[in-house]
N, C-alpha and C positions, 0 to 999 in steps of 0.2 A: 504493500500500500504506500502511496506517495503522500506522506503527511503534509508536505508543503502545499499540496493541492486541496486536500481534505479539510485541514484546519480553517483556512479562510472561508471555505464554503459553509462549514458548520457555524462559524462566527456570524456570517452574513445572515443565515437562516434565523439564528437566535436573535439578532438585532431586529430583523423584520417582525418576528413573533412578539418580542417585547414591545415594539412600537405599536403594533396592532392592538395588543392588550391595553396599552396606555390610552390609545384613541378610544377604545370601546368601554372605558371605565366611565360610569355616569359622573357628572359634575353637578348633581342636583343641589347639594348643599351650597356650593359656591354661587350657583345661579340665584338661589333663593336669598342668600345674604346680600347679593348685589341688588336684587329687585327691592327688597325691604328697605335697604339703606337709601336708595334713590327715592323710593316712594315716600318715605317719611320726611323728605326735604320739601314736600308739598303739604304744608300744614292742613289745608282744607280736606285732604284725602288721607291723612295719617291714620285715622281710625278704620279705614277700609282696606288697608294694604294687604292683609292676609286674604281677604275676600277677593281682591283684584288678582293676587298671585294665583289663587286657586282657579279662577276663571281663565287666566292666561295660560296656565300649564295645561288645562284641559283642551286647549285649542290644538296642541301638537304632540303631547306625550302619548306614546304608544302608536304613533303614525309614522309613515315613511317621510323622511325629510325632503324628498325630491318629488317634483311635479305636484307641489303642495298647493291646494286651492286657496286663493286669497280669501274666499268667503268663510274659511275656518275661523278667521279672526273677528268675524262680526260680533260674537258675544262680548269680546274684549272692548270693542268700540261702543257697544251699547252700555256697558258698565262704566266706561270712562270716556264719554263723548267730549268733543271740543267745546269749551265754554268761553273762550276768549272772544272779544268783539270781532266780528268778521271783517270790519273795515281796517283792522290793524294787521291783516295778513301780510307777511313778508316771505316771498319765495326767493330761491337762490339756486345757482348751479355752479359746479366746479369750485374754483378758488374764490368765487364770489361769496361762498358760504363763510369764509374766514371773516370778511367784513360784515356780512349779515349777522353772524352770531355775536360779533363784537358790538354792533350797533344795537342789537336787541337785548343783550345780556343785562340783567338786574335793573332794567329801566321800564317804566310804564310808557312804553313807546310802541314799536312794532313787535310782532310775535312770529317767530319761526316755528316750524314743525318740531324742532328740538326743544322748544320752550314749553310745549304741551306735556301733559302727564305721560301718556304712552310714548310720545316721541323722545322725551327725556329718559324714560326708563330703559328703552331699547337702544339708545344711541351708542354706537361703537361696540355693541354686544353681539355675541353669536350664540345661537341656541337651536336645538332641534330634538326630536325624539327618534326612536327606532321602532319599526313596526312590531307590535306584539310585546315590547319591552317597556318597563317602567323607567322613569328617570329622565333627566335632561343631559344631553351630550353637547359638546362644543367643537372639537377640532375639525371634523369632517363635514360640517353642516352645509358649507357652501361649495363643495366640490363639484356639484352639478347645478345647472340652471333651474329656475323655478323652484328654488328651495324655500325653506321656512323663513329665512331672513329676507330674501328678495321679495317674497310674496307679502310679507308684513309691510315693507316700505312701499310696495306698490299700492296696496289698499290704503295705507296711511296717507300717502301723497294725494291720492284721489279724493279721499274724504276731507283732507285739510284744504285742498283747493276748492272743493264744493262748499265749504264753510265760509269761504271768502265773500265779502260784501262790498259793494260800492267801488271805490278805487283800491286796486291791489298794487303793491309795490314788489319789484323783483330786483335783486342785486346780482349782477353778472360781472365776470372778469373781462374787461375790455382789452386786455393785453394779449388775449388768446386770438388765434387766427379766426376762430368762430367762437363767440361768447358762450354758446351752449350747443349740445347735441340734441337734435329733434327727437331722438329715441331715449333721452335721459329721463330721470324722474321729473325734472323741471318741464321737459317737453310734454310729458304726460299730464302734469298739473295744468299747463296752459290750455289743454284740450277740455278741461272741466269748466272753463270760464265762459259763462253765457249771460247775455243781456236778458232781462233787466236786473237780475241779481247783482251782476258785476257790470259796471259801466266803463271802467278804464283800467288798463294795465300800464303802470309807469315803470319803465325799464331804467335802472340806474347802472350805468356802465362804469365800473371803477377803473379808471385809467387816466393817464396824463396826455394821451393821444387825442387828436381831433379827427372828426370825420368817420369814426368807427360805426356810429349809428346808421349812417347812410350806406356804408360799404359792406357790412356783414351780411352774407347771404341768408344765414339762419334767421336774422332779425327781420329781413325783408319778407321771408316766408311766414314768420310769426305775425307780422303786421297784416299781411293779406288774410291769414286764417282768422284773426280776431275780427277784422272788418266784415268777414262773411257771417260772423256770429253777432254783429252789431255792437262789438266792444271796441271802444276807442283805444288808441295806442299813442304813447309818447316815449321818447328816449332821450336821456341826458348823460353826457360824459362828465363824471365827477372825479377829481383827483383823490387818491387815498388820503393825502394830507388834509384835504378839506373835510373828509368824513371823520378823521381822527379828531379834528378841531371841534366838530359838532358833538362827538361823543364826550370830549372833555368839557364842553360848555352845556352839556345836557340838552342839546337841541334835538328835535325829532324830525317830522316831515319838513319843517321850515329849513332844514339843512340844505336842501336843493331847490326850494321853491323859487328863489330869485335867479337861478341859473337858467341860461337859455336851453331850449330843448329842440330836438329835431322835429320839424313839421312833417307829419305823415302825408304821403301822397295819396293814400287810400282812405276815403272818408267812410264813417260808419253808415250802414244801410239806412238807419233812421234819418240821418241828415240828407241823404240822397233822395229818399222818398218825400221828405218834407219840402224839398226844393224843386220838385218836378212840376 
């Protein structure tokens, strides 16, 4: 027997076996501790945390983590619906989220999905179940598409956008070639905005550049799509230094109200009908 060949093979098999065993060990206690700690940071819900945990676990425990239906999370959103004023909705995409979260954090201003109860609880977390088994698992949950995590953020994004009211604000990174991907969660959220519940989508492009509002293909397509749904559109290029000054001075929407905006070439249907 050639031990120089056999030993490395045995070691590799053992390593794979140990890794698989570690992956398949439930992390229920860790998940519950995280959930309870985050939940109790919301004083108005602190007495319901165990109830909410039980409802949330029932949505995925014992089920396959892949091809996971978004509708499984309906009971969780019924138990913890969005309660913030719809007109304070703040959407974001990509690196625009950095400034959106800074702008909304610890202020009675605009609200991101991550500021809501369920959004905050599940932010940056991974969780799933295994078919026929008890407990919460973590490491392998996002190995395939349509998993428990992706499905949660899909339905959360849809419901968050549908809760919006009046003028909706969105922060995007204007330094990217395209400020957002039409297939992103933000792209999905914009498809939920309909008149008369939503009247306007204000795009805040965080950038020192000029002319991005007019040049970005994705924004042009978004403008056209919103116009077909009778929702007005505006776009402003705002330097990050200006937004930081607003945060320091505790300014909210007035932060960019005096800045010039891109005049849309596509008018809402209501305007066109009223001027025929």
